[in-house]
N, C-alpha and C positions, 0 to 999 in steps of 0.2 A: 954245608958239607955236600959234596957231589955224591950222588948215589953210586953204590958199587957197580962194577961191570955187569954182574949178574942181573941186578935190578934194571939197568939200562937195557939189557937184552930182553928182559921180560916185558918192558914197556914197548919195545919195538916189535917184538913177536910174541903176542900174548896167548897164542893157541898151543898151550902146553899139554892139556888133556887129550888123549887119543880121540875121544868123542868130538872135541872141539875141532881138531885138525881134520877129521873125516867130514864133518859137516861144513867146515869152511871150504873144502874142496868141492863138495856137492853144490853149495851155494854159488861158488864162482862159475861152475860149468852151466848151471841153470840160468843164471843171469847173463852169461855170455850168449846163450841161445836166444834169450829175449832181445838182446841187443841186435842180433843178426836178423830178427824179424823185421826190422826197419830197412833192410837192404833194398827192397823194391820202392821205397817211398819217394826217392828223388825221381826215379823213372816214371812213377805214377803221376807225380806233380807236373813234370815237364810234358808228359804225354797229354794230360788234361789241358794244360796251357796251350798246346798245339791245337787242340780241338776248340779253343775259344772260351774255356772256363776262366772265371775270375779267381782271385786269391781267396775270397770268401767262399766261393763255391767249392774249391778244392779242399779247404779246411772243413767244410760241412761234410764232404765225402769221408774224410778221415774220422770225423766224429761218428758218423753212422757205422763205420767198421770197427770202432773201439768200444761199442756198447758192452761186450763181455767184461771189460775192465771196471764197469760201473756196478756190477752186481756180485762183486767178489765175496761178500759175507755169505751168500748162498752156498758157495763152494765149501767154505769152512764148516758151515753147519751140516752140510751133507756128509762130508768126510768124518766129522765128529760123531754123528749119530747113526749113520748107515754104513757099516763096514761092507766093503766090496771084496768078494772072494776071501773073506776072513781077515782083511787088513783095512785099517782106517786111512792110511796115507799111501802106502806103497802101490797098491793095486790101482788106485785112482791116478797116481802119478804116471804109471806105465800106460794106462789107457789114454789119458789126455795127451801125453807126449806123442803117442802113436797117431792120434787123431790130428794133431797139429801138423805132423810131418805129411800125413796123407793129403790134407787140404792144400798144403804148399806144393806138393808134387803134382796134384791135379791142375793147379794153376800154371805150374811150370810146363806141363805137357800140353796145355790148351793152345790151339792155334790162334784164337782170338780172345779178347778180354772185354766183352760188353760190360757196361756200367754195373748192372745189378749182379751179374755172374761174378765179376771181380769183387764187388762189395760183399757178397754172401760168403764166398770162400775165404776171403781175407779175414772176415769176422770169425769164421769157423777156426781158422788157424790161430787167431787171437784168443778164442775161447780156450783152446788147449793150453796156450801159454799162460793165460790169466789164471786158470785153475792150478797149474803147476806152480805158479808164483805164490798163490795162497798157501799151498801145502809147504812150500819152501819157507815162507815168512812165518808160518806157525811154528816150525822147527826153530827158526832164527830167534823169535821172541822168547819161546820157552827155554831154549838152551842158553841164549844170550843173557837172559835175566839171571839164570842160575849161576853162570860163571862170570857175570859182570862184563860181558863181551858184546853188548848190543851195538855200541858204536863201532867196534872193531869188525864184527860180522857185516854190518852195513857197509863199511869201507871196502871189504872184500867184494861184496855183491856189486857195488857201484863201480869199483875198479874194473870188474869183469865186464859189466855192461858197456862201459865206455872204452875198454880195450876193443870190444867188438865194434863199437862205433867208429874207431879209427879205421878198421878194415872196411866198414860200411861206407865211410866217406870216400876212400880211395877207389874201391871197387864200384861203389854205387855211382860215382861220377862218370866212370868209364861206361857203365851200363846205361846211364841216362843219356850219354852222348850218342849212343847207337840205338837208343829206345829198346833195349833188350829186356823187356819185362819178364818174359817167360824164363829166361836164364836166371834172372834175379831171384825169382821164386824157387827155382830148382835148388840154387845154392842155399837159400835161407832155410829150405825144408830139411836139409841135412842135419841141422843143429838140434832140433827136437829129438832126433834119433840118438844124438850124443847124450842128451839129458836122460833119455830112456835107459841107455846103458849104465850111466852113472847111478841112477836111482835103483836099478836092479842090483848093483853091487854095494852101494853105500847106505841105503836106508835099511836099518835093522829094526824090525818091529815084530812084536808078539802077535799071535792070532787073537782076534777080537770077535765078540758077538754083539748083536744089538742088546743094549742094556737099558731096560725101561727105567730102572732106578737112577742110573747115571744120566739118562736123558732128563728126568725130572729135576735132578740136582743141578745139571748144567743149565737147563732152561730157567730155573730159579735164579741162577747166577747171572744169566743174560738179562732177565727182567729187572733184577736189582741194578745191574750196570746201566740199563737204559735210563734209570733215574739219577745217574751219577752226573753231577754238574760238570766236572772237569772234562769228561770225554766229549761232551757237546760243545763246550767252549773251545777246546782244541780243534774239533771238527770245523767250527765256524771260522776260527783263525786261519786254518789251513786253506779252507775254501776261499776266504778273502785274499789270502796271499797268492794262491795259484791262479785265481780268476783275473788278476791284473792283466790287461790286454798285452799279448805277447806277439811275437813275429810269426813263427811257423811258416806256412807257405808264403806269407807276405814278404819274408826276407828273400826267398828265392826269386820272387817276381821282381823285387827291387834290384837284386844282384844281376839278374838277367836283362831287364829292360832299361834300368837307369845306369848301372855301372858297366854293363856289357861283358860280364864275366862269362866264360865258357862253363859248361856243365862239369867238365873235368876239374877246372880250378875251384868251382864251388864245392865239389867233393873233397878236394885237398883241404880247403878251409875247414870243412866239417871234421876231417881227420885231425887237423891241428888242434881244434877246439876240444875234441874228444881225448886226444893224448894229454892235453893240459888238464882235463877233468880227472884223468887217472892220477896225475900228480896231486891234484886237490884231494882226492879220496885217500891217498896215502898220507897226506898231511893230516887229514881229519882223524885218522885212527888214534895217534897219540894225543892230538889236541883235545879230543873228546874226553880223555881221561885226566886232563890237567885243568881245564877251564869249566866253571859252572855253566849249566845249560842256558841259564838266562843271559849270561854275558855273550855266549855264542849266538843266541837268537838276536840279541841287540846288535852285535857287530855284523851279523848276517844281513839284516835289513839295510844297514848302511852300505854294505858291500853290494847288495842287490841294486840299490839306488844308483851307486856309482857306475855299476856295470850297465844299467839301462841308459843312463845319460851318455855313456861312452859311445853309444851308437849314433849320436849326433855327429860324430867325427868319422863315421863309416863312409868314406868318400872315394877310396881307391884301393888298389891291391895291397899297398903297404899298410894303410890304416886297418884294413880288414884282417890282415895277418896278425898285427899287433893286438887288436881287440880280441880275436879268437884265442890267442895264446895266453893273454893275461886273464881274461874273464872266464875262460873255460875252467881254470882251477878255482877261481873265486866262486863261480856258480855252483861247482860241485860241493864246496864247503858249505855254502848256503843251503843247498838241497839236503845234505846229510844232517844238518842241524835241525831242520824241520822234521825229517824222518825220525830222528832220535826222539824228538818231543812226542811224536805220534806213538812210538813204541813204548815210551815210559808212561804215557797216559793210559795205556790199556789196562783194564781191570784184571786181577788175577783169576785164573781158572778158565777165562774166556779170552785169553790173549789173542789167539789166532783169529777168532771171529771179529773182534773189535779192531785189530790191526788191519784186517781186510776191509772193514768198514771205512777206516780213516784213509786207506790207500785208494778206495773207490772215490772218496771225496776229493783226494789229491788228483786222481786221474781225470775226474769229471771237471774239476776247476781248471786244470791245465789244458784240456782239450777245448773247453768252452772259451778259454782266453785266446786260443788260436783262431777260433771262429770269429769272435768279436774283433780280434786284431786284424784278421783278413778283411772283414768288411770295412773297418775303419781305414785300412790302407786303400781299399777301393774308393772310398768316399773322400778321404782327407789327404792321403799321401803319407809318406814315410816319417817325416819330421813330426807332424802332429801325433802320430801313433807313438813315437818315442816319448814325447812329452806327457801324453796321457798315461802311459805305462809308468813313468817316473813318479807322477803325482800319486797314483794308486799304490805304488810301492812304499812311498814315504808315509802314507796314511796308516800303514801297519804299525808304526812306532807307538802311537798313543794307545794301541790295543794291548801292549805287553803287560801292563799291570793287571789287566782283567784276567789274564791266563793263570796267574799264580803258579809260575813255573817252579819256584822253590818247593811248594807243597807237593807238586807232582813228582819232583825228584825224591823227596822224602818218602812218599808212598811207595815209589818204585824200589828204593833201597830197602824199605821194610819188607816188601815182598821178596826181595832177593835173600834177605836174612832168614825169613821163614822157610823159603825153599831149601836153602842150604841146611837148615836145622832138620828138615824132614828127610834129607837124602841119606 
């Protein structure tokens, strides 16, 4: 029997509680700002290429500037245990958003961008965005688990970040064509200010004081969770998956040197892939509520393998457009499946800290894969890089039984029931 119309609407738009709607809007804006952080990246890449840097060297630069994303658990612990101006989340959110905007504005107004000056301030901007990301994800996991909306919230977040990426592709290609790095940073710096405004309006939080008893209780929960097998198995699985050699700057070098694409067309390709990713995120929201997570992960690895191998046919403008359109959506579904696994594996009462830990692993693996992919491209070329990436992707399949995904889902559901009973 087909579900009634009201049930179909509930599945398509699950944010019925006022708190869920408010937080969904906040999550969308914060992740949109994160997406705009990458606006200068194409200009940075082509500028370094003009200076004689290799793909591996450019990827190494981006790795050095993304270190704030590797220590995300520290931000969660700080906000949990050390209230700032009487608030655990909101005050930190406002401060780090302002700091990110200030760093971006400084780079935007600088007349020159020496290597270390650029790297230092880009990292400072990333620090502000990474900290706000942790605060956002803590709210997402806690609220999402209580309402059964983890997958839906993540779909909103990643729809927003890839909507920003559509704009980044079109505008970033134009800025790269003219090497307008300062303007790129000025535009990107505006969006942390938008996050600042949203946080001031949408984060409702009671005043808090340092609580020694709560610290001991939470620290005990952290220590207990550190001995929890599932969290480390999931961390290892995510690291293995993300560390598979990927393209990153190597793809731009291939597009520019081998295929002869202009920077503007490369930006358009990025926008097409991002627009397709938004579609993938919208597909995932209802999909995550219909299919078991293990099946999603299994299908995701197959889709990831197909998407990697498709780049063997990335030979001209037509094939590039087709691949970006099809596998932008597929890649988003794959990514959200792994992020949902990470969220559901987080132990209760320390969700924010351990989700930040898993996202640090995710970011470290993804950035490391671009460095390895860049140097493999320098040494071997594009086709061997694609084949190596495909083999590494396929090797994730035999690891699925080790994860015990069904047990993780059962534990997450039990936590949700306990939370609802306590509300």
